[in-house]
C-alpha positions, -999 to +999 in steps of 0.1 A: +002+242+208+017+207+204+002+201+170+011+223+140-016+235+117-014+221+082-004+254+066+026+258+089+035+221+083+034+227+046+058+257+049+082+236+069+081+208+043+085+233+014+118+244+029+129+208+036+127+213+074+114+189+100+085+200+122+097+222+150+076+226+181+068+261+193+091+256+223+121+247+202+116+278+180+112+300+211+144+286+227+164+293+195+151+329+194+159+334+230+194+319+225+200+342+196+189+373+216+213+364+244+242+358+221+235+391+203+235+409+236+266+392+249+289+382+220+315+367+244+289+339+252+286+332+214+324+330+211+327+307+241+299+285+228+314+282+194+348+273+208+332+246+230+312+232+200+344+230+179+363+211+207+334+187+211+333+180+174+371+174+173+369+150+202+340+131+186+315+139+214 
């Protein structure tokens, strides 16, 4: 499923989004499910993300 059908591509473009592969979408959904189940992981990830942004990494 590496190529998107034209109708899905049109929806992405209508919302100003780049094409996302099926794998990327699945990974995002799995990440959301894990962080919903274990909120501490979400908190730790957000803290690490903020520190990385502050240090310029």
